[in-house]
C-alpha positions as CSV (number, residue, x, y, z in Angstrom):
1,X,-19.8,67.6,69.6
2,X,-17.3,65.2,68.2
3,X,-14.8,66.1,65.4
4,X,-15.7,64.1,62.2
5,X,-12.6,61.9,61.4
6,X,-11.3,60.2,58.5
7,X,-12.1,56.3,58.7
8,X,-8.4,55.8,58.7
9,X,-5.2,58.1,58.4
10,X,-1.4,58.2,57.3
11,X,1.9,60.6,57.0
12,X,4.0,62.4,53.8
13,X,6.3,65.3,51.8
14,X,7.0,67.2,48.2
15,X,3.9,68.4,46.1
16,X,1.2,67.8,43.6
17,X,-0.1,70.5,41.2
18,X,-3.3,71.9,42.3
19,X,-6.2,72.9,40.0
20,X,-9.2,75.0,40.5
21,X,-12.4,73.2,39.8
22,X,-12.7,75.2,36.6
23,X,-9.4,74.2,35.4
24,X,-10.1,70.6,36.3
25,X,-13.1,70.5,33.9
26,X,-11.2,71.4,30.8
27,X,-8.2,69.2,31.9
28,X,-7.3,66.0,30.1
29,X,-6.7,62.8,32.2
30,X,-3.1,62.0,31.3
31,X,-0.6,59.4,32.5
32,X,2.6,60.2,34.5
33,X,5.8,58.2,34.1
34,X,6.6,56.3,37.5
35,X,9.3,57.7,39.6
36,X,12.0,55.4,41.1
37,X,11.4,54.4,44.8
38,X,13.2,56.8,47.2
39,X,15.9,55.4,49.4
40,X,15.2,55.4,53.0
41,X,17.3,54.4,56.1
42,X,15.5,51.6,57.7
43,X,13.2,53.0,60.5
44,X,10.5,51.0,61.9
45,X,8.2,52.3,64.6
46,X,5.2,50.5,65.9
47,X,2.8,53.2,66.8
48,X,-0.2,52.6,69.1
49,X,-3.0,50.9,67.4
50,X,-5.8,53.3,66.7
51,X,-9.0,52.0,65.1
52,X,-8.8,52.6,61.4
53,X,-5.2,54.0,61.4
54,X,-1.7,52.7,60.4
55,X,0.0,50.3,62.5
56,X,3.4,49.9,61.2
57,X,5.1,53.3,60.4
58,X,8.2,54.4,58.6
59,X,9.5,51.3,56.9
60,X,12.3,51.8,54.4
61,X,10.6,49.4,51.9
62,X,7.6,46.9,52.0
63,X,8.3,43.4,53.8
64,X,7.2,40.0,53.1
65,X,4.1,38.6,54.8
66,X,6.6,36.2,56.7
67,X,8.8,39.1,57.8
68,X,5.7,41.1,59.1
69,X,4.5,38.1,60.8
70,X,8.0,37.5,62.5
71,X,8.4,41.3,63.3
72,X,5.0,42.5,64.3
73,X,2.6,39.4,64.3
74,X,0.4,40.7,61.7
75,X,0.2,40.2,57.8
76,X,0.7,42.9,55.5
77,X,-0.5,42.8,51.9
78,X,0.7,44.5,48.6
79,X,-1.5,45.5,45.7
80,X,-0.5,42.6,43.7
81,X,-1.6,40.2,46.4
82,X,-4.9,42.1,46.5
83,X,-5.2,41.7,42.7
84,X,-4.8,38.0,43.0
85,X,-7.0,37.6,46.1
86,X,-10.0,39.5,44.3
87,X,-9.5,37.8,41.1
88,X,-8.7,41.1,39.2
89,X,-6.1,39.8,36.7
90,X,-8.5,38.2,34.3
91,X,-10.2,41.6,33.8
92,X,-6.8,43.3,33.3
93,X,-5.8,40.9,30.6
94,X,-9.2,41.6,28.9
95,X,-8.2,45.2,29.0
96,X,-10.7,46.2,31.7
97,X,-8.5,48.5,33.9
98,X,-10.8,51.6,34.6
99,X,-9.7,53.3,31.4
100,X,-11.8,56.4,30.5
101,X,-13.5,56.5,34.0
102,X,-12.9,58.9,36.8
103,X,-12.8,58.3,40.5
104,X,-13.4,61.2,42.8
105,X,-11.8,61.1,46.4
106,X,-12.9,63.8,48.9
107,X,-10.7,64.7,51.7
108,X,-10.0,67.6,53.9
109,X,-6.7,69.5,53.3
110,X,-5.1,66.6,51.2
111,X,-1.8,65.9,51.0
112,X,1.3,68.2,49.3
113,X,3.0,65.1,48.1
114,X,0.3,63.0,46.6
115,X,1.6,62.8,43.2
116,X,5.2,61.8,44.2
117,X,3.8,59.5,46.7
118,X,1.5,57.5,44.1
119,X,4.6,57.5,41.6
120,X,6.9,55.8,44.2
121,X,4.0,53.5,45.2
122,X,3.3,52.3,41.6
123,X,7.1,51.9,40.8
124,X,7.5,49.7,43.7
125,X,5.1,47.3,42.7
126,X,5.6,47.7,39.0
127,X,2.4,49.4,38.3
128,X,1.8,52.3,35.8
129,X,1.2,55.5,37.6
130,X,-1.4,58.2,36.7
131,X,-1.7,62.1,37.2
132,X,-3.7,63.0,40.1
133,X,-5.7,66.1,39.7
134,X,-6.1,68.1,42.8
135,X,-9.0,70.4,43.3
136,X,-8.8,72.9,46.2
137,X,-12.4,73.6,47.2
138,X,-12.6,76.8,49.2
139,X,-9.8,78.2,51.2
140,X,-7.4,75.4,51.8
141,X,-4.7,76.3,54.1
142,X,-0.9,75.7,53.6
143,X,0.1,72.2,54.7
144,X,1.6,72.2,58.0
145,X,3.2,69.0,59.2
146,X,3.1,69.9,62.8
147,X,-0.9,70.0,62.5
148,X,-2.4,66.7,63.4
149,X,-5.4,67.6,61.6
150,X,-3.4,68.2,58.3
151,X,-1.1,65.1,58.8
152,X,-4.2,62.9,59.6
153,X,-6.1,63.8,56.5
154,X,-2.9,63.7,54.4
155,X,-2.6,60.1,55.5
156,X,-6.2,59.5,54.6
157,X,-5.7,61.2,51.2
158,X,-2.8,59.0,50.4
159,X,-4.5,55.7,51.3
160,X,-7.5,56.7,49.2
161,X,-5.5,57.5,46.1
162,X,-3.1,54.5,46.4
163,X,-6.0,51.9,47.1
164,X,-8.2,53.2,44.1
165,X,-5.2,53.2,41.8
166,X,-4.2,49.5,42.9
167,X,-7.6,48.3,41.8
168,X,-8.2,50.5,38.7
169,X,-5.0,51.6,37.5
170,X,-6.0,53.4,34.2
171,X,-8.8,55.2,36.0
172,X,-8.4,59.0,36.1
173,X,-8.3,60.1,39.9
174,X,-9.6,63.4,41.1
175,X,-8.6,64.4,44.7
176,X,-10.8,67.0,46.2
177,X,-9.4,69.0,49.0
178,X,-11.6,70.8,51.3
179,X,-10.4,73.6,53.6
180,X,-12.4,72.8,56.8
181,X,-11.8,70.0,59.4
182,X,-15.4,68.8,60.0
183,X,-17.3,69.3,63.2
184,X,-20.1,66.8,63.1
185,X,-22.9,68.5,60.8
186,X,-21.9,71.9,61.6
187,X,-18.7,72.7,59.5
188,X,-16.7,70.7,57.1
189,X,-19.5,68.2,55.8
190,X,-21.3,71.2,54.0
191,X,-18.1,72.2,52.2
192,X,-17.8,68.5,51.1
193,X,-21.2,68.1,49.6
194,X,-21.0,71.6,47.9
195,X,-17.8,70.2,46.4
196,X,-19.2,66.9,45.4
197,X,-22.5,68.6,43.9
198,X,-20.2,71.0,41.7
199,X,-18.2,68.3,40.1
200,X,-21.3,66.2,39.5
201,X,-23.1,69.1,37.9
202,X,-20.1,69.6,35.9
203,X,-19.8,65.9,34.8
204,X,-16.6,65.2,36.5
205,X,-16.4,61.8,38.1
206,X,-18.2,58.5,37.7
207,X,-17.8,57.2,41.3
208,X,-17.4,59.1,44.6
209,X,-15.4,57.4,47.4
210,X,-15.7,59.0,51.1
211,X,-13.6,57.8,53.8
212,X,-15.2,59.9,56.6
213,X,-18.2,59.7,58.8
214,X,-20.2,61.6,61.5
215,X,-22.2,59.7,64.1
216,X,-25.9,60.2,63.5
217,X,-26.3,60.8,67.1
218,X,-24.4,64.0,67.1
219,X,-26.1,65.9,64.5
220,X,-28.0,69.0,65.9
221,X,-31.5,68.0,66.6
222,X,-31.1,64.2,66.9
223,X,-31.9,64.1,70.4
224,X,-35.3,65.7,69.8
225,X,-36.1,63.5,67.0
226,X,-35.3,66.3,64.5
227,X,-33.2,64.8,61.5
228,X,-33.4,68.0,59.3
229,X,-29.7,68.8,59.8
230,X,-28.9,65.4,58.0
231,X,-31.6,65.7,55.5
232,X,-30.4,69.2,54.4
233,X,-26.9,67.8,53.6
234,X,-28.2,65.1,51.3
235,X,-28.3,67.4,48.2
236,X,-25.1,66.0,46.6
237,X,-26.3,62.4,46.8
238,X,-29.7,63.3,45.4
239,X,-27.6,65.0,42.4
240,X,-25.5,62.0,42.0
241,X,-28.6,59.7,41.7
242,X,-29.9,61.9,38.8
243,X,-26.6,61.9,37.1
244,X,-26.0,58.1,37.4
245,X,-22.8,58.7,39.7
246,X,-22.1,56.0,42.1
247,X,-21.5,57.3,45.8
248,X,-19.7,55.2,48.5
249,X,-18.7,55.7,52.0
250,X,-16.6,53.6,54.7
251,X,-19.1,52.1,57.2
252,X,-16.8,52.9,60.3
253,X,-14.0,51.4,62.4
254,X,-15.6,50.7,65.7
255,X,-18.3,48.0,65.1
256,X,-21.5,48.9,66.3
257,X,-20.6,51.6,68.6
258,X,-18.7,54.2,66.6
259,X,-16.4,54.7,69.5
260,X,-12.8,55.5,68.6
261,X,-9.4,55.1,70.6
262,X,-8.7,58.8,70.5
263,X,-10.5,60.2,73.5
264,X,-13.7,60.7,71.9
265,X,-17.1,59.8,73.4
266,X,-17.8,56.1,73.7
267,X,-21.3,54.9,73.0
268,X,-22.3,52.0,75.1
269,X,-25.0,51.2,72.7
270,X,-25.4,50.5,68.8
271,X,-25.1,53.6,66.6
272,X,-24.6,54.5,63.0
273,X,-23.0,57.1,61.0
274,X,-23.7,59.4,58.0
275,X,-23.1,59.3,55.1
276,X,-22.7,55.6,55.3
277,X,-26.1,55.2,56.5
278,X,-27.7,57.3,53.8
279,X,-30.0,55.2,51.5
280,X,-28.3,56.8,48.6
281,X,-24.9,55.9,49.6
282,X,-23.3,52.3,49.1
283,X,-22.0,51.5,52.5
284,X,-18.6,49.7,52.4
285,X,-17.6,47.5,55.4
286,X,-14.6,45.5,56.2
287,X,-13.3,42.1,56.1
288,X,-10.0,40.4,57.1
289,X,-8.1,38.6,54.2
290,X,-5.9,35.6,54.9
291,X,-3.3,35.2,52.2
292,X,-0.2,33.7,51.1
293,X,2.7,35.2,49.4
294,X,1.1,34.6,46.0
295,X,-2.2,36.4,47.3
296,X,-4.2,33.1,47.3
297,X,-6.5,32.6,50.2
298,X,-5.4,30.4,53.2
299,X,-8.8,30.5,54.8
300,X,-12.2,32.3,53.8
301,X,-12.5,36.0,54.5
302,X,-13.5,36.9,58.3
303,X,-15.1,39.9,59.7
304,X,-12.6,43.0,60.2
305,X,-12.2,43.0,64.1
306,X,-8.7,43.5,65.4
307,X,-7.4,47.1,66.0
308,X,-10.9,48.3,65.2
309,X,-13.9,46.7,63.8
310,X,-16.0,47.2,60.7
311,X,-19.1,49.5,61.2
312,X,-22.5,48.2,60.8
313,X,-26.0,48.1,62.2
314,X,-29.4,49.9,61.8
315,X,-29.9,53.6,61.2
316,X,-31.6,55.7,63.7
317,X,-32.6,58.2,60.9
318,X,-33.4,56.3,57.8
319,X,-36.2,53.9,57.2
320,X,-35.5,50.7,55.4
321,X,-35.1,51.5,51.7
322,X,-36.9,49.1,49.3
323,X,-33.9,47.6,47.9
324,X,-33.3,46.1,51.4
325,X,-37.0,44.6,51.6
326,X,-35.5,41.2,50.7
327,X,-33.5,41.3,53.9
328,X,-36.0,43.0,56.2
329,X,-35.7,40.0,58.7
330,X,-32.2,41.4,59.2
331,X,-32.4,45.1,59.4
332,X,-35.9,45.4,60.5
333,X,-37.8,48.7,59.8
334,X,-34.3,50.7,59.4
335,X,-31.7,51.1,56.9
336,X,-29.0,48.5,57.5
337,X,-25.3,48.8,56.9
338,X,-23.0,47.8,55.1
339,X,-24.0,46.8,51.8
340,X,-20.9,45.1,50.8
341,X,-17.2,44.8,52.3
342,X,-13.7,44.5,51.2
343,X,-10.2,44.5,53.0
344,X,-10.1,46.6,56.1
345,X,-8.2,44.6,58.8
346,X,-5.0,45.9,60.2
347,X,-3.7,42.4,60.4
348,X,-3.8,42.0,56.8
349,X,-3.4,45.7,56.2
350,X,-2.2,47.5,53.0
351,X,1.2,48.9,52.3
352,X,1.2,52.7,51.6
353,X,4.0,55.0,50.8
354,X,3.8,58.6,51.9
355,X,6.3,61.5,52.2
356,X,4.2,64.5,53.6
357,X,5.7,64.5,56.8
358,X,9.4,64.9,56.4
359,X,10.0,63.4,59.9
360,X,8.3,60.1,58.9
361,X,8.7,59.4,55.2
362,X,8.4,55.8,54.3
363,X,6.1,52.7,54.1
364,X,3.3,52.4,56.6
365,X,0.6,49.5,57.0
366,X,-3.0,50.8,56.8
367,X,-6.3,49.2,57.7
368,X,-9.8,50.5,58.5
369,X,-12.8,50.9,56.0
370,X,-11.1,54.0,54.7
371,X,-9.2,51.3,52.9
372,X,-12.2,49.4,51.8
373,X,-14.2,52.2,50.1
374,X,-11.6,53.3,47.8
375,X,-10.7,49.8,46.8
376,X,-14.4,49.4,45.9
377,X,-14.4,52.6,43.9
378,X,-11.9,50.9,41.8
379,X,-14.2,48.0,41.3
380,X,-17.1,50.4,40.3
381,X,-14.6,52.1,37.7
382,X,-13.9,48.8,36.2
383,X,-17.6,47.9,36.0
384,X,-18.2,51.5,34.4
385,X,-15.7,50.7,31.7
386,X,-16.8,47.1,31.2
387,X,-20.5,48.3,30.5
388,X,-19.6,51.5,28.7
389,X,-21.8,53.5,30.9
390,X,-22.0,54.6,34.6
391,X,-23.5,51.9,36.7
392,X,-25.1,54.5,39.0
393,X,-26.9,53.6,42.2
394,X,-25.9,49.9,42.5
395,X,-28.1,49.0,45.4
396,X,-30.8,47.3,43.4
397,X,-28.1,45.2,41.4
398,X,-26.1,44.6,44.5
399,X,-28.8,42.9,46.4
400,X,-30.3,41.3,43.3
401,X,-27.0,39.6,42.6
402,X,-26.8,38.4,46.2
403,X,-30.2,37.0,46.0
404,X,-30.0,35.4,42.6
405,X,-27.0,33.0,42.0
406,X,-24.2,34.7,44.3
407,X,-21.3,32.8,42.7
408,X,-22.3,33.4,39.1
409,X,-22.8,37.2,40.1
410,X,-19.4,37.3,41.9
411,X,-20.8,37.7,45.3
412,X,-18.6,35.9,48.0
413,X,-20.6,35.4,51.1
414,X,-18.7,36.0,54.5
415,X,-20.4,33.3,56.7
416,X,-17.6,32.3,59.1
417,X,-19.4,33.3,62.4
418,X,-17.0,36.2,63.3
419,X,-18.5,39.4,64.5
420,X,-17.8,43.4,64.8
421,X,-18.4,43.6,68.3
422,X,-16.3,46.4,69.8
423,X,-15.4,48.0,73.2
424,X,-17.9,45.8,75.1
425,X,-20.8,46.5,72.7
426,X,-22.2,43.4,71.1
427,X,-22.2,43.7,67.3
428,X,-23.4,41.6,64.4
429,X,-22.2,38.2,63.4
430,X,-21.3,37.0,59.8
431,X,-23.9,34.4,58.8
432,X,-25.1,33.0,55.6
433,X,-26.7,35.6,53.4
434,X,-26.9,39.3,54.3
435,X,-25.7,40.5,57.6
436,X,-24.8,43.9,59.4
437,X,-21.2,42.8,59.9
438,X,-20.3,42.6,56.1
439,X,-23.5,43.2,54.2
440,X,-24.0,40.8,51.1
441,X,-20.3,39.8,51.7
442,X,-17.3,40.4,49.5
443,X,-16.7,39.8,45.8
444,X,-14.9,37.8,43.0
445,X,-14.2,40.8,40.6
446,X,-13.8,38.7,37.4
447,X,-17.4,37.7,37.8
448,X,-18.8,40.6,39.8
449,X,-17.5,43.3,37.5
450,X,-19.3,42.0,34.3
451,X,-22.5,41.1,36.3
452,X,-22.6,44.7,37.8
453,X,-22.1,46.2,34.5
454,X,-24.8,44.4,32.9
455,X,-27.5,44.6,35.9
456,X,-27.0,48.3,36.7
457,X,-28.9,51.1,35.4
458,X,-26.4,53.1,33.2
459,X,-26.3,56.4,31.2
């Protein structure tokens, strides 16, 4: 057995108000005034590079790209640079900000300082903050900064919330905290699926982002060809499809092998993970951005493959869904991942503020597909607002946009020949059209958001 892990991770301190699920349903989505950035003594620590985790840790304030390059040899990006890179500013000027839409983020344990940290993050970059509604699902233990499970998931929660907010600043954010650290397919995942189904049934959330995954191979019965343990967990996703809720998942941070730099089993052959590989879930892979200080590209996007690598490949559980028939020459008879990609490289990682660990408060640089999925959840929230309805399961629209006139539909192909090979396991190369390194590619939001809003089924 391997512990299910978040697709990234971070650190934090003082508390967000937790609501019960029942209280959430009746609670209005309000705005919070931004707090002034806290003053911190300079303290920079380069932690060991771990796939999908922070690289730079505990900086007193964000540095420029040039300073990051000079100090650590990597690029570090702000949400303002992301907004320029993904052509989001024309949408904001048109009033498309995610207003009236709700992003649901699901993480174990959560963070006790999530509201404070989002306020500091927003104030630093001149963004409007928002109220994060926290739902505690089940018996969530008190936060313990000495518990690595708690701090790992607190970092993940912080990354998810801040990335979603960076893209969709007026979207309401619901952070669902579950009380169990998952063990692949045995505990943890059922609690998460129960929470998701409850919120879907009570009309809470337009898009759900999941920055976690469990290798298909480690689910009970897999080695005997019995996939029932995964099939029995899909009820929340079926429910989401019925209600028009978009469900996303990070594709992973170890290329085709799902290996991690944390003592877990290394697979010497291609594997895949759930829920990313589920045909009812949009799998979000990773790219590397190459930006200047203004956020303009200095080179086309490439495949995330530095301190980890974007997950992708064929599912061993699910057959090819009909929406991938047009790319069957790539995926074969199996479900292929990812579907689309956004920023995930640590070299080009995102600045994130946290204070949940009182010994390590400050600014960190994060990467991993844990970053990409919440970024894309913001894109979906913008499309929901632009269309005046939930875009629902976006797979048909996504592949139609990629097949038709990609530039008109805002699809940006990633085809520079880079790949997601990892730990000696040969991966997949970014080529023209769909590939299992970046899916259909990335996006230009000013074109993609209205195209997605017009082509997706709504309710």
